[in-house]
A tleap script that builds the chain and sets N, CA, C and O, in Angstrom:
source leaprc.protein.ff14SB
mol = sequence {
  NMET ALA GLY THR LEU VAL GLY LEU CYS ALA
  SER VAL ALA VAL TYR ASP ALA ASP VAL SER
  ALA GLN GLY TRP LEU GLU ASP ARG ARG ARG
  ALA GLU GLY ILE GLY ILE ARG VAL GLY ASP
  LEU GLU LEU HIE PRO GLY ILE GLY ALA GLU
  VAL GLY TYR ASP SER ASN VAL PHE LEU GLN
  SER ASP THR PRO GLU SER SER LEU ILE ALA
  ARG ILE SER CPRO
}
set mol.1.N position { 0.827 -1.199 0.000 }
set mol.1.CA position { 0.000 0.000 0.000 }
set mol.1.C position { 0.860 1.248 0.000 }
set mol.1.O position { 0.608 2.178 -0.766 }
set mol.2.N position { 1.886 1.276 0.862 }
set mol.2.CA position { 2.758 2.449 0.941 }
set mol.2.C position { 3.542 2.629 -0.346 }
set mol.2.O position { 3.777 3.755 -0.785 }
set mol.3.N position { 3.950 1.504 -0.959 }
set mol.3.CA position { 4.687 1.576 -2.223 }
set mol.3.C position { 3.828 2.154 -3.338 }
set mol.3.O position { 4.317 2.924 -4.164 }
set mol.4.N position { 2.565 1.791 -3.366 }
set mol.4.CA position { 1.647 2.316 -4.371 }
set mol.4.C position { 1.450 3.811 -4.188 }
set mol.4.O position { 1.422 4.563 -5.162 }
set mol.5.N position { 1.314 4.238 -2.951 }
set mol.5.CA position { 1.128 5.658 -2.662 }
set mol.5.C position { 2.362 6.459 -3.053 }
set mol.5.O position { 2.237 7.539 -3.629 }
set mol.6.N position { 3.542 5.950 -2.752 }
set mol.6.CA position { 4.783 6.634 -3.108 }
set mol.6.C position { 4.914 6.706 -4.624 }
set mol.6.O position { 5.315 7.736 -5.165 }
set mol.7.N position { 4.578 5.617 -5.311 }
set mol.7.CA position { 4.636 5.614 -6.774 }
set mol.7.C position { 3.676 6.606 -7.387 }
set mol.7.O position { 4.016 7.293 -8.350 }
set mol.8.N position { 2.490 6.687 -6.843 }
set mol.8.CA position { 1.498 7.633 -7.339 }
set mol.8.C position { 1.967 9.071 -7.132 }
set mol.8.O position { 1.861 9.895 -8.040 }
set mol.9.N position { 2.485 9.376 -5.944 }
set mol.9.CA position { 2.985 10.725 -5.660 }
set mol.9.C position { 4.153 11.077 -6.566 }
set mol.9.O position { 4.246 12.206 -7.049 }
set mol.10.N position { 5.047 10.120 -6.800 }
set mol.10.CA position { 6.198 10.368 -7.657 }
set mol.10.C position { 5.762 10.620 -9.094 }
set mol.10.O position { 6.309 11.503 -9.755 }
set mol.11.N position { 4.788 9.864 -9.587 }
set mol.11.CA position { 4.341 10.063 -10.967 }
set mol.11.C position { 3.617 11.396 -11.129 }
set mol.11.O position { 3.735 12.033 -12.176 }
set mol.12.N position { 2.877 11.828 -10.121 }
set mol.12.CA position { 2.204 13.121 -10.188 }
set mol.12.C position { 3.226 14.252 -10.127 }
set mol.12.O position { 3.068 15.261 -10.815 }
set mol.13.N position { 4.266 14.098 -9.318 }
set mol.13.CA position { 5.290 15.130 -9.188 }
set mol.13.C position { 6.107 15.268 -10.462 }
set mol.13.O position { 6.542 16.370 -10.796 }
set mol.14.N position { 6.325 14.170 -11.181 }
set mol.14.CA position { 7.144 14.188 -12.395 }
set mol.14.C position { 6.336 14.675 -13.588 }
set mol.14.O position { 6.894 15.302 -14.489 }
set mol.15.N position { 5.041 14.401 -13.616 }
set mol.15.CA position { 4.191 14.749 -14.747 }
set mol.15.C position { 4.066 16.264 -14.855 }
set mol.15.O position { 3.643 16.928 -13.909 }
set mol.16.N position { 4.434 16.803 -16.006 }
set mol.16.CA position { 4.391 18.242 -16.224 }
set mol.16.C position { 3.371 18.540 -17.309 }
set mol.16.O position { 3.522 18.092 -18.445 }
set mol.17.N position { 2.360 19.274 -16.977 }
set mol.17.CA position { 1.328 19.608 -17.950 }
set mol.17.C position { 0.957 21.072 -17.790 }
set mol.17.O position { 1.089 21.656 -16.714 }
set mol.18.N position { 0.499 21.638 -18.870 }
set mol.18.CA position { 0.032 23.017 -18.837 }
set mol.18.C position { -1.403 23.008 -18.330 }
set mol.18.O position { -2.323 22.621 -19.050 }
set mol.19.N position { -1.587 23.436 -17.088 }
set mol.19.CA position { -2.909 23.407 -16.492 }
set mol.19.C position { -3.372 24.819 -16.191 }
set mol.19.O position { -2.567 25.731 -16.003 }
set mol.20.N position { -4.678 24.978 -16.150 }
set mol.20.CA position { -5.288 26.253 -15.818 }
set mol.20.C position { -6.462 25.958 -14.888 }
set mol.20.O position { -7.612 25.872 -15.319 }
set mol.21.N position { -6.148 25.808 -13.609 }
set mol.21.CA position { -7.153 25.373 -12.653 }
set mol.21.C position { -8.237 26.415 -12.424 }
set mol.21.O position { -9.382 26.064 -12.138 }
set mol.22.N position { -7.891 27.688 -12.546 }
set mol.22.CA position { -8.865 28.727 -12.244 }
set mol.22.C position { -9.060 29.657 -13.429 }
set mol.22.O position { -9.202 30.869 -13.262 }
set mol.23.N position { -9.068 29.087 -14.623 }
set mol.23.CA position { -9.274 29.880 -15.818 }
set mol.23.C position { -10.629 30.545 -15.860 }
set mol.23.O position { -10.774 31.605 -16.470 }
set mol.24.N position { -11.627 29.953 -15.228 }
set mol.24.CA position { -12.971 30.531 -15.241 }
set mol.24.C position { -13.048 31.803 -14.412 }
set mol.24.O position { -14.033 32.533 -14.511 }
set mol.25.N position { -12.027 32.092 -13.587 }
set mol.25.CA position { -12.033 33.304 -12.774 }
set mol.25.C position { -11.549 34.536 -13.533 }
set mol.25.O position { -11.622 35.650 -13.014 }
set mol.26.N position { -11.054 34.347 -14.763 }
set mol.26.CA position { -10.533 35.479 -15.524 }
set mol.26.C position { -11.612 36.512 -15.809 }
set mol.26.O position { -11.361 37.714 -15.713 }
set mol.27.N position { -12.794 36.061 -16.154 }
set mol.27.CA position { -13.903 36.956 -16.452 }
set mol.27.C position { -14.870 36.942 -15.275 }
set mol.27.O position { -15.527 35.931 -15.027 }
set mol.28.N position { -14.964 38.047 -14.551 }
set mol.28.CA position { -15.805 38.087 -13.350 }
set mol.28.C position { -17.275 37.885 -13.665 }
set mol.28.O position { -18.015 37.364 -12.831 }
set mol.29.N position { -17.717 38.289 -14.855 }
set mol.29.CA position { -19.127 38.111 -15.201 }
set mol.29.C position { -19.481 36.635 -15.307 }
set mol.29.O position { -20.599 36.245 -14.969 }
set mol.30.N position { -18.546 35.804 -15.771 }
set mol.30.CA position { -18.810 34.368 -15.846 }
set mol.30.C position { -18.772 33.731 -14.468 }
set mol.30.O position { -19.533 32.802 -14.196 }
set mol.31.N position { -17.891 34.217 -13.588 }
set mol.31.CA position { -17.734 33.614 -12.260 }
set mol.31.C position { -18.832 34.055 -11.289 }
set mol.31.O position { -19.330 33.245 -10.507 }
set mol.32.N position { -19.208 35.335 -11.338 }
set mol.32.CA position { -20.123 35.875 -10.342 }
set mol.32.C position { -21.492 36.237 -10.905 }
set mol.32.O position { -22.433 36.438 -10.138 }
set mol.33.N position { -21.623 36.322 -12.199 }
set mol.33.CA position { -22.882 36.737 -12.804 }
set mol.33.C position { -23.022 38.253 -12.800 }
set mol.33.O position { -22.160 38.975 -12.300 }
set mol.34.N position { -24.103 38.702 -13.357 }
set mol.34.CA position { -24.363 40.142 -13.415 }
set mol.34.C position { -24.824 40.595 -12.039 }
set mol.34.O position { -25.754 40.016 -11.476 }
set mol.35.N position { -24.189 41.616 -11.496 }
set mol.35.CA position { -24.522 42.096 -10.168 }
set mol.35.C position { -25.510 43.244 -10.182 }
set mol.35.O position { -25.838 43.789 -11.236 }
set mol.36.N position { -25.978 43.603 -9.002 }
set mol.36.CA position { -26.869 44.751 -8.819 }
set mol.36.C position { -26.033 45.854 -8.206 }
set mol.36.O position { -25.524 45.711 -7.094 }
set mol.37.N position { -25.891 46.942 -8.921 }
set mol.37.CA position { -25.034 48.036 -8.491 }
set mol.37.C position { -25.787 48.926 -7.507 }
set mol.37.O position { -26.888 49.390 -7.803 }
set mol.38.N position { -25.182 49.170 -6.315 }
set mol.38.CA position { -25.748 50.052 -5.294 }
set mol.38.C position { -24.635 50.998 -4.877 }
set mol.38.O position { -23.877 50.701 -3.954 }
set mol.39.N position { -24.533 52.141 -5.556 }
set mol.39.CA position { -23.438 53.071 -5.275 }
set mol.39.C position { -22.110 52.446 -5.658 }
set mol.39.O position { -21.932 52.012 -6.796 }
set mol.40.N position { -21.164 52.397 -4.706 }
set mol.40.CA position { -19.871 51.771 -4.950 }
set mol.40.C position { -19.883 50.274 -4.663 }
set mol.40.O position { -18.864 49.604 -4.828 }
set mol.41.N position { -21.013 49.753 -4.241 }
set mol.41.CA position { -21.145 48.345 -3.871 }
set mol.41.C position { -21.876 47.581 -4.979 }
set mol.41.O position { -22.857 48.074 -5.536 }
set mol.42.N position { -21.399 46.391 -5.290 }
set mol.42.CA position { -22.066 45.542 -6.273 }
set mol.42.C position { -22.503 44.248 -5.590 }
set mol.42.O position { -21.669 43.489 -5.097 }
set mol.43.N position { -23.824 43.998 -5.564 }
set mol.43.CA position { -24.384 42.836 -4.896 }
set mol.43.C position { -24.583 41.693 -5.891 }
set mol.43.O position { -25.020 41.911 -7.021 }
set mol.44.N position { -24.262 40.492 -5.465 }
set mol.44.CA position { -24.462 39.285 -6.262 }
set mol.44.C position { -25.320 38.320 -5.444 }
set mol.44.O position { -24.779 37.482 -4.722 }
set mol.45.N position { -26.648 38.423 -5.543 }
set mol.45.CA position { -27.511 37.561 -4.733 }
set mol.45.C position { -27.383 36.101 -5.167 }
set mol.45.O position { -27.163 35.803 -6.341 }
set mol.46.N position { -27.523 35.217 -4.211 }
set mol.46.CA position { -27.453 33.790 -4.497 }
set mol.46.C position { -28.056 32.996 -3.359 }
set mol.46.O position { -28.460 33.552 -2.337 }
set mol.47.N position { -28.111 31.689 -3.548 }
set mol.47.CA position { -28.660 30.810 -2.531 }
set mol.47.C position { -27.787 29.559 -2.473 }
set mol.47.O position { -27.281 29.093 -3.495 }
set mol.48.N position { -27.620 29.029 -1.282 }
set mol.48.CA position { -26.834 27.816 -1.098 }
set mol.48.C position { -27.610 26.803 -0.284 }
set mol.48.O position { -28.421 27.167 0.567 }
set mol.49.N position { -27.359 25.533 -0.545 }
set mol.49.CA position { -28.040 24.468 0.185 }
set mol.49.C position { -27.036 23.393 0.572 }
set mol.49.O position { -26.092 23.108 -0.166 }
set mol.50.N position { -27.254 22.805 1.735 }
set mol.50.CA position { -26.385 21.751 2.246 }
set mol.50.C position { -27.257 20.678 2.886 }
set mol.50.O position { -28.158 20.981 3.669 }
set mol.51.N position { -26.981 19.427 2.546 }
set mol.51.CA position { -27.724 18.306 3.103 }
set mol.51.C position { -26.722 17.307 3.656 }
set mol.51.O position { -25.701 17.034 3.025 }
set mol.52.N position { -27.009 16.761 4.834 }
set mol.52.CA position { -26.096 15.804 5.437 }
set mol.52.C position { -26.806 14.864 6.386 }
set mol.52.O position { -28.027 14.903 6.537 }
set mol.53.N position { -26.013 14.020 7.022 }
set mol.53.CA position { -26.522 13.035 7.973 }
set mol.53.C position { -25.563 12.975 9.143 }
set mol.53.O position { -24.350 12.889 8.952 }
set mol.54.N position { -26.092 13.021 10.341 }
set mol.54.CA position { -25.274 12.915 11.549 }
set mol.54.C position { -25.742 11.696 12.325 }
set mol.54.O position { -26.925 11.571 12.641 }
set mol.55.N position { -24.808 10.792 12.636 }
set mol.55.CA position { -25.173 9.559 13.322 }
set mol.55.C position { -25.269 9.722 14.838 }
set mol.55.O position { -25.777 8.834 15.523 }
set mol.56.N position { -24.784 10.850 15.371 }
set mol.56.CA position { -24.855 11.082 16.811 }
set mol.56.C position { -24.992 12.588 17.042 }
set mol.56.O position { -24.009 13.272 17.331 }
set mol.57.N position { -26.200 13.089 16.915 }
set mol.57.CA position { -26.469 14.527 16.954 }
set mol.57.C position { -26.056 15.158 18.277 }
set mol.57.O position { -25.449 16.228 18.282 }
set mol.58.N position { -26.371 14.520 19.391 }
set mol.58.CA position { -26.132 15.117 20.700 }
set mol.58.C position { -24.845 14.625 21.370 }
set mol.58.O position { -24.614 14.907 22.546 }
set mol.59.N position { -24.001 13.886 20.624 }
set mol.59.CA position { -22.715 13.384 21.119 }
set mol.59.C position { -22.867 12.585 22.418 }
set mol.59.O position { -22.079 12.743 23.349 }
set mol.60.N position { -23.875 11.738 22.466 }
set mol.60.CA position { -24.113 10.893 23.636 }
set mol.60.C position { -23.545 9.500 23.376 }
set mol.60.O position { -23.772 8.920 22.314 }
set mol.61.N position { -22.816 8.975 24.335 }
set mol.61.CA position { -22.222 7.647 24.158 }
set mol.61.C position { -23.198 6.524 24.495 }
set mol.61.O position { -23.075 5.422 23.961 }
set mol.62.N position { -24.166 6.784 25.374 }
set mol.62.CA position { -25.069 5.702 25.782 }
set mol.62.C position { -26.268 5.531 24.847 }
set mol.62.O position { -26.630 4.396 24.536 }
set mol.63.N position { -26.892 6.612 24.392 }
set mol.63.CA position { -28.045 6.516 23.482 }
set mol.63.C position { -27.875 7.501 22.321 }
set mol.63.O position { -28.462 8.583 22.342 }
set mol.64.N position { -27.089 7.144 21.320 }
set mol.64.CA position { -26.910 8.066 20.188 }
set mol.64.C position { -28.198 8.203 19.380 }
set mol.64.O position { -28.933 7.232 19.198 }
set mol.65.N position { -28.459 9.392 18.906 }
set mol.65.CA position { -29.643 9.671 18.109 }
set mol.65.C position { -29.197 10.255 16.780 }
set mol.65.O position { -28.470 11.248 16.749 }
set mol.66.N position { -29.627 9.646 15.681 }
set mol.66.CA position { -29.210 10.093 14.362 }
set mol.66.C position { -30.289 10.962 13.724 }
set mol.66.O position { -31.459 10.908 14.103 }
set mol.67.N position { -29.863 11.773 12.736 }
set mol.67.CA position { -30.801 12.666 12.100 }
set mol.67.C position { -30.252 13.156 10.763 }
set mol.67.O position { -29.040 13.255 10.571 }
set mol.68.N position { -31.170 13.460 9.839 }
set mol.68.CA position { -30.812 14.148 8.616 }
set mol.68.C position { -30.674 15.632 8.929 }
set mol.68.O position { -31.372 16.153 9.799 }
set mol.69.N position { -29.786 16.305 8.230 }
set mol.69.CA position { -29.555 17.722 8.458 }
set mol.69.C position { -29.680 18.449 7.123 }
set mol.69.O position { -29.097 18.017 6.129 }
set mol.70.N position { -30.421 19.531 7.089 }
set mol.70.CA position { -30.569 20.347 5.877 }
set mol.70.C position { -30.427 21.813 6.271 }
set mol.70.O position { -30.951 22.255 7.294 }
set mol.71.N position { -29.699 22.560 5.424 }
set mol.71.CA position { -29.523 23.990 5.681 }
set mol.71.C position { -29.601 24.727 4.361 }
set mol.71.O position { -28.938 24.343 3.398 }
set mol.72.N position { -30.399 25.781 4.301 }
set mol.72.CA position { -30.521 26.634 3.132 }
set mol.72.C position { -30.205 28.048 3.587 }
set mol.72.O position { -30.770 28.541 4.564 }
set mol.73.N position { -29.289 28.698 2.863 }
set mol.73.CA position { -28.907 30.059 3.271 }
set mol.73.C position { -28.792 30.954 2.043 }
set mol.73.O position { -28.378 30.504 0.975 }
set mol.74.N position { -29.162 32.225 2.200 }
set mol.74.CA position { -29.051 33.173 1.085 }
set mol.74.C position { -27.610 33.601 0.887 }
set mol.74.O position { -27.319 34.396 -0.006 }
savepdb mol mol.pdb
quit
């Protein structure tokens, strides 16, 4: 297992490629969308959602209680 990991790391370190990981950030309109201008401030409204599962919500060792978790934020 350790030999495979070392081999993988070595091959990634040796491999040289022309990459552009954040090329989409060059144009702010593509990254952030059209904003709403308010004086010197530009607002970009959006919404985010997160869904998860917790197997021990209250961190109890004797009677763990599990639950789905959902969060929506502007």
